C-alpha positions in Angstrom: 13.9 -11.8 18.9 14.2 -12.0 22.7 11.6 -13.8 24.8 10.2 -10.6 26.3 10.0 -8.6 23.1 6.5 -7.3 22.1 6.4 -7.1 18.3 3.7 -6.2 15.9 4.5 -7.5 12.4 2.6 -5.7 9.6 3.1 -7.2 6.1 1.3 -6.5 2.9 1.4 -5.3 -0.7 2.7 -2.0 -2.0 0.4 1.0 -1.2 -2.0 -1.1 0.8 -1.7 1.2 3.8 0.5 -1.1 5.8 3.1 1.6 6.5 0.6 4.2 7.7 -1.2 1.5 9.8 2.2 0.4 11.4 3.0 4.0 12.3 -0.4 4.5 13.9 -0.2 1.2 15.8 3.3 2.1 17.0 2.0 5.6 18.1 -1.0 4.0 19.9 1.2 1.9 22.2 4.3 4.2 22.1 6.3 1.5 20.4 9.3 2.0 18.2 8.5 1.9 14.4 10.6 0.5 11.6 9.7 0.7 7.9 11.8 -2.2 6.6 10.8 -1.3 3.0 12.8 1.9 3.4 15.9 -0.1 4.0 15.5 -1.8 0.6 14.6 1.5 -1.0 17.8 3.0 0.4 19.8 0.1 -1.1 18.0 0.4 -4.4 18.6 4.2 -4.5 22.2 3.7 -3.6 22.6 1.3 -6.6 20.9 3.7 -9.0 22.9 6.7 -7.7 26.1 5.1 -9.0 24.4 3.8 -12.2 24.5 0.2 -11.0 22.1 -2.6 -11.9 19.7 -3.5 -9.1 19.3 -7.0 -10.7 23.0 -7.6 -10.0 23.6 -9.1 -6.6 27.1 -7.7 -6.5 25.9 -4.2 -7.2 23.1 -4.6 -4.6 25.6 -5.7 -2.0 27.7 -2.7 -2.7 24.6 -0.6 -2.1 24.1 -2.2 1.3 27.6 -1.3 2.2 27.0 2.3 1.2 23.9 2.8 3.4 24.9 1.0 6.5 27.0 3.8 8.0 24.1 6.3 7.6 21.1 4.3 8.6 20.6 6.4 11.7 20.5 9.7 9.8 16.9 10.9 9.7 17.5 12.8 6.4 18.3 9.5 4.7 15.1 7.8 5.7 13.0 10.9 4.9 14.6 11.5 1.5 11.7 12.2 -0.9 13.6 10.4 -3.7 12.8 7.2 -1.9 9.2 7.5 -3.1 10.2 7.6 -6.8 8.8 4.9 -9.0 12.2 3.9 -10.3 13.5 3.5 -6.7 10.4 1.4 -5.9 11.2 -1.0 -8.7 14.9 -1.1 -7.8 14.0 -1.9 -4.2 11.9 -4.9 -5.4 14.9 -6.1 -7.4 17.5 -5.8 -4.7 15.1 -7.5 -2.2 15.1 -10.6 -4.4 18.8 -11.2 -3.6 19.4 -13.7 -0.8 22.6 -12.0 0.4 21.0 -8.6 0.5 18.1 -9.9 2.6 20.6 -11.7 4.9 22.6 -8.5 5.4 19.5 -6.5 6.5 17.9 -9.3 8.4 20.0 -9.1 11.6 19.5 -5.3 11.7 15.7 -5.8 11.7 15.8 -8.5 14.3 18.0 -6.4 16.6 15.5 -3.6 16.3 12.7 -6.0 17.3 14.6 -7.5 20.2 15.9 -4.1 21.5 13.5 -1.3 20.5 15.3 2.1 20.7 14.6 4.8 23.2 13.4 2.3 25.8 10.1 1.5 24.0 8.2 -1.5 25.4 7.8 -2.9 21.9 8.3 -2.5 18.2 6.0 -2.3 15.2 7.7 -3.3 11.9 6.2 -3.2 8.5 7.4 -4.9 5.4 6.8 -8.0 3.3 8.4 -10.8 5.3 8.2 -9.6 8.9 5.8 -12.2 10.1 7.2 -15.0 8.1 11.0 -14.5 8.2 12.1 -11.5 10.3 10.0 -12.1 13.4 8.1 -15.4 13.0 7.3 -15.3 16.7 5.9 -11.8 16.7 3.2 -11.1 19.3 0.7 -10.0 16.6 0.7 -10.3 12.9 -1.3 -8.3 10.3 -1.3 -8.8 6.5 -2.7 -5.8 4.7 -3.9 -5.8 1.1 -6.2 -3.9 -1.3 -7.1 -4.1 -5.0 -4.3 -3.1 -7.4 -6.4 -0.2 -8.8 -7.0 1.4 -5.4 -3.3 0.9 -4.5 -2.2 2.6 -7.7 -4.5 5.6 -7.0 -3.1 5.9 -3.4 0.5 5.8 -4.7 -0.4 8.5 -7.3 -1.8 10.7 -4.5 1.3 10.2 -2.4 3.5 11.2 -5.3 1.4 14.3 -6.0 2.0 15.5 -2.5 5.7 14.9 -2.5 7.1 15.0 -6.1 7.6 17.6 -8.8 4.6 17.6 -11.2 6.8 16.6 -14.2 8.2 13.6 -12.2 4.8 12.1 -11.5 3.9 9.1 -13.7 0.4 8.4 -14.8 -1.9 6.2 -12.7 -1.8 3.6 -15.5 2.0 3.5 -15.3 1.8 3.2 -11.5 -0.7 0.4 -11.8 1.5 -1.5 -14.2 4.4 -1.1 -11.9 2.4 -2.3 -8.9 1.2 -5.4 -10.8 4.7 -6.2 -11.8 6.0 -5.7 -8.3 3.3 -7.9 -6.9 4.4 -10.7 -9.3 8.1 -10.3 -8.4 7.4 -10.2 -4.6 5.1 -13.2 -4.7 7.2 -15.4 -6.9 10.7 -14.7 -5.7 12.6 -17.7 -4.4 13.7 -15.9 -1.2 11.1 -14.8 1.3 8.2 -14.4 -1.1 5.3 -12.1 -0.1 2.8 -14.4 1.6 0.7 -14.0 4.7 2.0 -15.8 7.7 -0.3 -18.7 8.6 -1.2 -17.0 11.9 -1.6 -13.5 10.5 -4.9 -11.6 10.6 -5.9 -10.4 7.1 -7.1 -6.9 6.5 -8.4 -5.7 3.1 -8.4 -1.9 3.0 -9.9 -1.5 -0.5 -13.1 0.0 0.8 -11.6 1.6 4.0 -10.3 5.1 4.6 -7.4 5.4 7.0 -9.6 5.9 10.1 -11.7 2.8 9.4 -8.6 0.8 8.5 -6.8 1.8 11.7 -9.9 0.9 13.8 -10.0 -2.5 12.1 -6.3 -3.1 12.6 -6.5 -2.1 16.2 -9.4 -4.5 16.8 -7.4 -7.3 15.3 -4.1 -6.9 17.1 -5.2 -5.3 20.4 -6.1 -8.5 22.3 -2.7 -10.1 21.7 -0.7 -6.9 22.4 -2.6 -6.0 25.5 -2.2 -9.5 26.9 1.6 -9.4 26.2 1.8 -6.0 28.0 -0.1 -7.4 31.0 2.2 -10.4 31.2 5.3 -8.2 31.0 4.0 -5.9 33.8 3.2 -8.9 36.0 6.9 -9.6 35.7 
């Protein structure tokens, strides 16, 4: 990350609201936004599409090679299949491979250092943005919520995007979230942990408006000071 980059790192658990909050924060300051989880979902889906094994590092690396030429295509990032429960599980598995994370790391750092379309900053959400990708980020937020609330949110998301017969039960989603939490928090490479200097935000009892207001209150002082320093030259 370059010295003058203004970066908001938003990490957190699955379905905690971190992605929505990152988009809203980016929109508030007209920053570029990157959902790093989508990169891993794209790799996981690429592996599943050829009936590979996401737990195999070789298969996962072939998936990385498949998505790289098309990362800039909006239809790839917006593919509704990326929300599938099976893709979510595959993303968590491919993300555990050190070489896969290394292959995607530089792309994320380049985005942070040189936000597209002339934006003054970048807002990136994921699971290791504040700890690994951008450890010197201007502001860091770690978002969490209770597993039951997160499972219900993910179910609602699937209801709005997926075919009815493709929607798993909330119990199944909850089991997947708990399993994913365990994988993410115990993996040897870049485990899911709050950065020591991250502000913590629990969204269990918050709707999106209240969560955004809380997030804005936590990161605004750091971002506004960085913007003032930049404008002073």
